MIFINU-751304 format. One record per residue (C-alpha): residue in three letters; chain; x negated, y negated, z negated. Coordinates in Angstrom, 1 decimal, decimal comma. Layout:
BEGIN
ALA / A / X / Y / Z
...
***
This chain:
BEGIN
MET / A / -113,3 / -78,0 / -87,3
GLU / A / -109,7 / -78,5 / -86,2
PHE / A / -108,3 / -82,0 / -86,5
GLY / A / -105,1 / -81,6 / -84,5
LEU / A / -101,7 / -80,6 / -85,8
SER / A / -100,1 / -77,3 / -84,8
GLU / A / -97,1 / -77,3 / -82,5
GLU / A / -94,9 / -76,5 / -85,5
GLN / A / -96,3 / -79,4 / -87,5
GLN / A / -95,8 / -81,8 / -84,6
GLN / A / -92,2 / -80,6 / -84,3
ILE / A / -91,7 / -81,4 / -88,0
ARG / A / -93,1 / -84,9 / -87,4
ASP / A / -90,9 / -85,5 / -84,4
GLU / A / -87,8 / -84,3 / -86,2
VAL / A / -88,5 / -86,5 / -89,2
CYS / A / -89,1 / -89,5 / -87,0
ARG / A / -85,8 / -89,1 / -85,2
PHE / A / -84,0 / -88,7 / -88,5
ALA / A / -85,7 / -91,8 / -89,9
GLU / A / -84,9 / -93,9 / -86,8
ASN / A / -81,3 / -92,9 / -86,7
GLU / A / -80,4 / -92,8 / -90,4
ILE / A / -82,9 / -94,8 / -92,4
VAL / A / -83,9 / -97,8 / -90,3
PRO / A / -80,4 / -99,1 / -89,7
ASN / A / -79,7 / -99,0 / -93,5
ALA / A / -83,0 / -99,9 / -95,0
GLU / A / -82,3 / -103,6 / -95,6
GLU / A / -79,0 / -102,9 / -97,2
TYR / A / -80,3 / -100,5 / -99,8
ASP / A / -83,3 / -102,6 / -100,5
THR / A / -81,3 / -105,8 / -101,0
GLU / A / -78,6 / -104,2 / -103,2
GLU / A / -81,1 / -102,0 / -105,1
LYS / A / -78,8 / -98,9 / -104,7
PHE / A / -79,6 / -95,3 / -104,4
PRO / A / -79,0 / -93,9 / -100,8
HIS / A / -76,9 / -90,9 / -101,8
GLU / A / -75,4 / -90,2 / -98,3
ILE / A / -78,8 / -90,4 / -96,6
VAL / A / -80,3 / -88,1 / -99,2
ASP / A / -77,5 / -85,6 / -98,6
GLU / A / -78,3 / -85,7 / -94,9
ALA / A / -82,0 / -85,3 / -95,6
ALA / A / -81,2 / -82,2 / -97,7
GLU / A / -79,4 / -80,6 / -94,8
MET / A / -82,7 / -81,0 / -92,8
GLY / A / -84,7 / -79,4 / -95,6
LEU / A / -86,5 / -82,6 / -96,5
VAL / A / -85,4 / -82,6 / -100,1
GLY / A / -87,6 / -80,3 / -102,2
SER / A / -89,5 / -79,5 / -99,0
SER / A / -92,2 / -77,6 / -100,9
ILE / A / -89,8 / -75,5 / -102,9
PRO / A / -90,3 / -71,8 / -101,8
ILE / A / -87,9 / -70,3 / -99,3
GLU / A / -86,7 / -67,7 / -101,8
TYR / A / -85,3 / -70,6 / -103,9
GLY / A / -83,6 / -72,3 / -101,0
GLY / A / -86,4 / -74,7 / -100,0
ALA / A / -88,3 / -75,0 / -96,8
GLY / A / -91,6 / -73,8 / -98,3
TYR / A / -93,7 / -76,5 / -96,6
SER / A / -97,4 / -76,7 / -97,3
THR / A / -99,0 / -79,7 / -98,9
LEU / A / -100,2 / -80,8 / -95,5
GLU / A / -96,8 / -80,5 / -94,0
SER / A / -95,3 / -82,4 / -96,9
ALA / A / -97,9 / -85,1 / -96,4
ILE / A / -96,8 / -85,4 / -92,7
ILE / A / -93,2 / -85,7 / -93,8
ALA / A / -94,1 / -88,4 / -96,3
GLU / A / -96,2 / -90,3 / -93,8
GLU / A / -93,3 / -90,4 / -91,3
LEU / A / -90,6 / -91,3 / -93,8
PHE / A / -92,6 / -94,0 / -95,5
SER / A / -93,5 / -95,5 / -92,1
HIS / A / -89,9 / -96,3 / -91,6
ASP / A / -88,8 / -97,4 / -95,1
PRO / A / -90,7 / -96,6 / -98,3
GLY / A / -87,7 / -97,1 / -100,7
ILE / A / -85,4 / -94,6 / -99,0
ALA / A / -88,3 / -92,4 / -98,3
LEU / A / -89,2 / -92,2 / -102,0
SER / A / -85,5 / -91,5 / -102,8
ILE / A / -85,6 / -88,5 / -100,6
MET / A / -89,0 / -87,1 / -101,6
ALA / A / -88,5 / -87,8 / -105,3
CYS / A / -85,4 / -85,7 / -105,6
SER / A / -87,6 / -82,7 / -106,6
PHE / A / -89,9 / -84,5 / -109,0
GLY / A / -90,6 / -82,2 / -111,9
THR / A / -89,9 / -79,0 / -110,0
GLU / A / -93,6 / -78,4 / -109,5
ALA / A / -93,9 / -77,5 / -113,2
ILE / A / -90,9 / -75,1 / -112,9
ARG / A / -92,3 / -73,5 / -109,8
GLU / A / -95,7 / -72,9 / -111,4
PHE / A / -94,8 / -72,1 / -115,0
GLY / A / -91,1 / -71,6 / -115,2
THR / A / -89,3 / -68,3 / -115,8
ASP / A / -87,4 / -66,5 / -113,0
ASP / A / -84,2 / -67,7 / -114,7
GLN / A / -85,4 / -71,3 / -114,7
LYS / A / -86,3 / -71,1 / -111,1
GLU / A / -82,9 / -69,8 / -110,1
ARG / A / -81,0 / -72,3 / -112,3
PHE / A / -83,0 / -75,4 / -111,4
LEU / A / -84,9 / -75,0 / -108,1
GLU / A / -82,1 / -73,8 / -105,9
PRO / A / -79,7 / -76,6 / -106,6
VAL / A / -82,4 / -79,2 / -105,9
ALA / A / -83,4 / -77,5 / -102,6
MET / A / -79,8 / -77,4 / -101,5
GLY / A / -79,3 / -81,1 / -102,3
GLU / A / -76,8 / -80,3 / -105,0
LYS / A / -78,8 / -81,7 / -107,9
ILE / A / -81,6 / -84,3 / -108,4
SER / A / -84,5 / -83,7 / -110,8
GLY / A / -87,0 / -86,0 / -112,4
ALA / A / -90,3 / -85,9 / -114,3
ALA / A / -90,3 / -87,9 / -117,6
ILE / A / -93,8 / -88,6 / -118,7
SER / A / -94,5 / -92,4 / -119,1
GLU / A / -93,3 / -94,3 / -122,1
PRO / A / -93,0 / -98,0 / -123,0
ASP / A / -96,4 / -97,9 / -124,7
THR / A / -97,9 / -95,0 / -122,7
GLY / A / -99,0 / -95,3 / -119,0
SER / A / -102,4 / -94,2 / -117,9
ASP / A / -103,2 / -92,6 / -121,3
VAL / A / -100,8 / -89,6 / -121,0
SER / A / -102,2 / -88,1 / -124,3
SER / A / -100,6 / -90,9 / -126,2
VAL / A / -97,1 / -89,7 / -125,5
SER / A / -95,0 / -89,9 / -128,7
THR / A / -91,6 / -88,5 / -127,7
ARG / A / -91,1 / -85,6 / -130,2
ALA / A / -89,5 / -82,2 / -129,8
GLU / A / -88,9 / -80,3 / -133,0
LYS / A / -87,7 / -76,7 / -133,3
ASP / A / -84,4 / -76,2 / -135,1
GLY / A / -83,3 / -72,6 / -134,9
ASP / A / -83,0 / -71,6 / -131,3
GLU / A / -82,9 / -75,2 / -130,1
TRP / A / -85,2 / -78,1 / -129,4
VAL / A / -84,3 / -81,5 / -130,9
ILE / A / -85,8 / -84,4 / -128,9
ASN / A / -86,3 / -88,0 / -129,9
GLY / A / -88,0 / -90,8 / -128,1
ASN / A / -88,1 / -93,0 / -125,0
LYS / A / -89,4 / -92,6 / -121,5
MET / A / -90,1 / -95,6 / -119,2
TRP / A / -90,3 / -96,1 / -115,4
ILE / A / -88,7 / -92,8 / -114,7
THR / A / -87,8 / -92,2 / -111,1
ASN / A / -84,2 / -91,0 / -110,6
GLY / A / -83,5 / -92,0 / -114,2
THR / A / -79,8 / -92,8 / -113,7
VAL / A / -79,1 / -90,4 / -110,8
GLY / A / -81,0 / -87,3 / -112,0
ASP / A / -79,2 / -84,2 / -113,2
PHE / A / -82,1 / -82,9 / -115,2
PHE / A / -85,6 / -84,0 / -116,2
VAL / A / -88,8 / -82,1 / -117,1
VAL / A / -89,8 / -84,1 / -120,2
LEU / A / -93,3 / -84,2 / -121,7
CYS / A / -93,0 / -84,0 / -125,5
LYS / A / -95,2 / -83,8 / -128,5
THR / A / -94,4 / -80,5 / -130,1
ASP / A / -97,4 / -80,2 / -132,5
PRO / A / -98,2 / -83,6 / -134,1
ASP / A / -101,0 / -81,9 / -136,1
ALA / A / -102,9 / -80,5 / -133,1
GLU / A / -106,7 / -81,0 / -133,6
SER / A / -107,4 / -82,2 / -130,0
ARG / A / -105,6 / -85,2 / -128,5
TYR / A / -104,9 / -83,1 / -125,5
ASP / A / -103,2 / -80,3 / -127,4
GLY / A / -99,7 / -80,0 / -128,9
PHE / A / -97,7 / -81,1 / -125,8
SER / A / -94,9 / -79,2 / -124,2
GLN / A / -92,6 / -79,6 / -121,1
ILE / A / -88,9 / -79,2 / -121,8
ILE / A / -86,0 / -79,3 / -119,3
VAL / A / -83,3 / -81,8 / -120,4
GLU / A / -80,0 / -82,0 / -118,5
SER / A / -78,7 / -85,5 / -118,3
ASP / A / -75,2 / -84,5 / -119,6
ARG / A / -76,6 / -83,5 / -123,0
ASP / A / -75,3 / -85,4 / -126,0
GLY / A / -77,7 / -88,1 / -127,1
PHE / A / -79,2 / -88,6 / -123,7
SER / A / -78,8 / -92,0 / -122,0
SER / A / -80,5 / -94,0 / -119,3
GLU / A / -80,7 / -97,7 / -118,4
LYS / A / -81,4 / -98,7 / -114,8
ILE / A / -84,4 / -101,0 / -114,2
THR / A / -83,7 / -103,7 / -111,7
GLY / A / -85,6 / -106,6 / -110,3
LYS / A / -88,5 / -104,5 / -109,0
LEU / A / -90,9 / -106,0 / -106,5
GLY / A / -90,5 / -103,1 / -104,1
ILE / A / -89,1 / -99,5 / -103,5
ARG / A / -85,8 / -100,9 / -104,6
ALA / A / -83,7 / -98,2 / -103,1
SER / A / -85,4 / -95,7 / -105,4
ASP / A / -83,8 / -95,4 / -108,8
THR / A / -86,0 / -96,3 / -111,8
ALA / A / -84,8 / -96,3 / -115,4
GLU / A / -85,6 / -96,0 / -119,1
LEU / A / -84,5 / -92,8 / -120,7
ILE / A / -83,5 / -92,6 / -124,3
PHE / A / -83,4 / -89,3 / -126,3
ASP / A / -81,4 / -89,5 / -129,6
ASP / A / -81,4 / -86,1 / -131,2
VAL / A / -80,9 / -84,5 / -127,9
ARG / A / -80,5 / -80,7 / -128,3
VAL / A / -81,5 / -78,2 / -125,6
PRO / A / -81,8 / -74,4 / -125,8
GLU / A / -85,1 / -72,8 / -126,6
GLU / A / -85,2 / -71,3 / -123,1
ASN / A / -85,5 / -74,8 / -121,6
LEU / A / -89,2 / -74,8 / -122,6
VAL / A / -91,4 / -74,7 / -119,4
GLY / A / -94,5 / -72,5 / -119,7
ASP / A / -96,5 / -72,1 / -122,9
ARG / A / -95,7 / -74,2 / -125,9
ASP / A / -98,3 / -76,9 / -126,7
ALA / A / -100,1 / -76,4 / -123,4
ALA / A / -98,3 / -78,9 / -121,2
PHE / A / -101,2 / -81,5 / -121,0
LEU / A / -103,5 / -79,0 / -119,2
GLN / A / -100,5 / -77,8 / -117,2
GLN / A / -99,9 / -81,4 / -116,0
MET / A / -103,5 / -81,9 / -115,0
GLN / A / -103,2 / -79,0 / -112,5
PHE / A / -100,8 / -81,0 / -110,3
PHE / A / -102,7 / -84,2 / -109,9
ASP / A / -104,6 / -83,0 / -106,8
ALA / A / -101,3 / -82,4 / -105,0
THR / A / -99,3 / -85,4 / -106,4
ARG / A / -102,1 / -87,9 / -105,8
THR / A / -102,5 / -86,6 / -102,3
GLY / A / -98,8 / -87,1 / -101,9
VAL / A / -99,1 / -90,8 / -102,9
ALA / A / -102,0 / -91,1 / -100,5
ALA / A / -99,6 / -89,9 / -97,8
GLN / A / -97,1 / -92,6 / -98,9
GLY / A / -99,7 / -95,3 / -98,6
LEU / A / -100,7 / -93,9 / -95,2
GLY / A / -97,1 / -94,1 / -94,0
ILE / A / -96,7 / -97,7 / -95,2
ALA / A / -99,9 / -98,7 / -93,3
LYS / A / -98,7 / -96,9 / -90,2
GLY / A / -95,3 / -98,6 / -90,3
ALA / A / -96,8 / -102,0 / -90,9
LEU / A / -99,3 / -101,5 / -88,1
GLU / A / -96,7 / -100,5 / -85,6
ALA / A / -94,5 / -103,4 / -86,5
ALA / A / -97,4 / -105,8 / -86,2
LEU / A / -98,4 / -104,4 / -82,8
GLU / A / -94,8 / -104,8 / -81,5
TYR / A / -94,5 / -108,3 / -82,8
ALA / A / -97,9 / -109,4 / -81,5
GLN / A / -97,0 / -108,4 / -78,0
ASP / A / -93,6 / -110,0 / -78,1
ARG / A / -94,5 / -113,3 / -79,8
GLU / A / -95,8 / -116,1 / -77,5
GLN / A / -97,8 / -119,2 / -78,4
PHE / A / -99,6 / -121,6 / -76,2
GLY / A / -98,1 / -119,9 / -73,2
LYS / A / -99,2 / -116,4 / -73,8
SER / A / -98,7 / -113,4 / -76,1
ILE / A / -100,5 / -113,7 / -79,4
SER / A / -101,9 / -110,2 / -78,8
GLU / A / -104,2 / -111,9 / -76,2
PHE / A / -105,9 / -113,9 / -78,9
GLN / A / -109,1 / -112,4 / -80,1
ALA / A / -108,3 / -113,2 / -83,8
ILE / A / -105,1 / -111,1 / -83,6
GLN / A / -106,9 / -108,4 / -81,7
HIS / A / -109,5 / -108,1 / -84,4
LYS / A / -106,9 / -107,9 / -87,1
LEU / A / -105,1 / -105,1 / -85,2
ALA / A / -108,4 / -103,2 / -84,6
ASP / A / -109,3 / -103,3 / -88,3
MET / A / -105,7 / -102,3 / -89,3
ALA / A / -105,8 / -99,3 / -86,9
THR / A / -109,2 / -98,2 / -88,0
GLN / A / -108,3 / -98,4 / -91,7
THR / A / -105,1 / -96,4 / -91,1
GLU / A / -106,9 / -93,7 / -89,1
ALA / A / -109,5 / -93,4 / -91,8
ALA / A / -106,8 / -93,1 / -94,5
ARG / A / -105,1 / -90,4 / -92,4
ASN / A / -108,2 / -88,3 / -92,1
LEU / A / -109,0 / -88,6 / -95,8
THR / A / -105,4 / -87,8 / -96,8
TYR / A / -105,0 / -84,8 / -94,4
LYS / A / -108,4 / -83,4 / -95,6
ALA / A / -107,2 / -83,6 / -99,2
ALA / A / -103,9 / -82,0 / -98,4
TRP / A / -105,5 / -79,2 / -96,4
ASN / A / -107,9 / -78,5 / -99,3
VAL / A / -105,0 / -78,3 / -101,8
ASP / A / -103,4 / -75,7 / -99,5
GLN / A / -106,7 / -73,7 / -99,6
GLY / A / -106,6 / -73,7 / -103,4
ASN / A / -109,8 / -75,7 / -103,6
ASP / A / -110,6 / -77,9 / -106,6
ILE / A / -110,5 / -81,4 / -105,1
THR / A / -110,2 / -83,7 / -108,0
LYS / A / -112,6 / -86,2 / -106,6
LEU / A / -111,3 / -86,0 / -103,0
ALA / A / -107,7 / -86,4 / -104,1
SER / A / -108,5 / -89,5 / -106,1
MET / A / -110,5 / -90,8 / -103,2
ALA / A / -107,5 / -90,3 / -100,8
LYS / A / -105,1 / -91,9 / -103,3
GLU / A / -107,3 / -94,9 / -104,0
TYR / A / -108,2 / -95,6 / -100,4
ALA / A / -104,9 / -95,0 / -98,8
SER / A / -103,1 / -97,1 / -101,3
ARG / A / -105,6 / -99,9 / -100,8
VAL / A / -105,2 / -99,6 / -97,0
ALA / A / -101,4 / -99,8 / -97,5
VAL / A / -101,7 / -103,1 / -99,3
GLU / A / -104,3 / -104,6 / -96,9
VAL / A / -102,7 / -103,5 / -93,7
SER / A / -99,2 / -104,7 / -94,7
ASN / A / -100,7 / -108,0 / -95,8
GLU / A / -102,3 / -108,5 / -92,4
ALA / A / -99,0 / -107,5 / -90,7
VAL / A / -97,3 / -110,3 / -92,6
GLN / A / -100,1 / -112,7 / -91,5
ILE / A / -99,6 / -111,7 / -87,9
HIS / A / -95,9 / -112,4 / -88,2
GLY / A / -96,6 / -115,8 / -89,7
GLY / A / -93,5 / -117,4 / -91,2
ALA / A / -91,3 / -114,7 / -89,7
GLY / A / -93,1 / -112,2 / -91,9
TYR / A / -92,2 / -114,1 / -95,1
VAL / A / -88,5 / -113,3 / -94,8
ASN / A / -86,6 / -110,0 / -94,4
ASP / A / -85,8 / -110,5 / -90,8
PHE / A / -88,7 / -108,1 / -90,1
PRO / A / -89,7 / -104,9 / -91,9
VAL / A / -93,2 / -106,1 / -92,7
GLU / A / -91,9 / -108,2 / -95,6
ARG / A / -90,5 / -105,0 / -97,2
PHE / A / -93,7 / -103,0 / -96,4
TYR / A / -95,7 / -105,6 / -98,1
ARG / A / -93,6 / -105,5 / -101,3
ASP / A / -93,4 / -101,7 / -101,3
SER / A / -97,1 / -101,1 / -100,8
LYS / A / -98,2 / -102,3 / -104,2
ILE / A / -96,6 / -99,5 / -106,2
THR / A / -98,9 / -97,0 / -104,5
GLN / A / -101,8 / -98,6 / -106,4
ILE / A / -100,0 / -98,2 / -109,7
TYR / A / -98,0 / -95,0 / -110,0
GLU / A / -99,5 / -91,5 / -110,2
GLY / A / -102,6 / -93,0 / -111,7
THR / A / -103,7 / -96,6 / -111,1
THR / A / -106,5 / -97,6 / -108,8
GLU / A / -108,7 / -98,1 / -111,8
ILE / A / -108,0 / -94,6 / -113,1
GLN / A / -108,8 / -93,2 / -109,6
LYS / A / -112,2 / -94,9 / -109,6
ASN / A / -112,9 / -93,6 / -113,1
VAL / A / -112,2 / -90,1 / -111,9
ILE / A / -114,3 / -90,5 / -108,8
ALA / A / -117,2 / -91,9 / -110,8
ARG / A / -116,9 / -89,1 / -113,4
GLU / A / -117,0 / -86,4 / -110,8
LEU / A / -120,0 / -88,0 / -109,1
LEU / A / -121,9 / -88,3 / -112,3
GLU / A / -121,2 / -84,8 / -113,4
***
């Protein structure tokens, strides 16, 4: 069993680390404080192939594997989660187009994202619909050769900066099963009747754009339907192994960043005439943080590797997501504690890591949902 990274994967990590240290770290506090999207940094990331990194080479992407994408996420999030999410989320929704889209859709929508020319988004959650995806009420009705869409979407990443969104809609309200009758439709943000409102005041990941989307008789052509009509719910379920593993990598990155910051501070900070890293209480904290982070890394990498092998890993992906997100919160919390009062203000990055960590336990399926999935898989 091989646990080490290949030479190419290590090179990817090193390059991403250099990029993050030079471009992200010096600007992280500014974008967090002002809650603004880092367009210039995203453009630079696109030139490195970090935007839409998993988009196939034939459509302008880097064609990175799930494991390689996890390595990229870990490294970016270990420097600043808000800007990291802004970079990696530029291709949200494209997985549906990659898997179920037509050749024309792939050329029209994948290539511009991979080249950094456009930003995509996935519009699923609604004001009254979070964990229960089958309760989506946004409607799409056929009118000649067009779809007419009405409804609201909430907590949508890239909501005010996105050029197009893959929108989950109810297309057959009379479907017998609660899991049938849903379709995915591409909606460009310049369509009449489309509007968005930025959500501010978030606890964390403030550089990442989040918004409410409103669809008021938005008309899109019939060819914007992704995959089979009324089959989108099952289509969406196919991506959870990869997307939840991706969030696990985010949590892992946050834990790594918080641990490294705590190690540095503990060795620099002196109390009672010596470095606080010499006190056993601090050493035990650091030991626990490092162990948790390494365990999260192994679980996340195992999940990512299995996704690349095409294995069905519903249980493992939920384990990785639940555990790594929990470790992110716990390690960043201890990092703040090690910093003491200095960790309670934004003079040090641990304050931001602590705030940013919480979202990993909420989006892409809450901690409670992950535990439900794990228990269901065990009992079956």
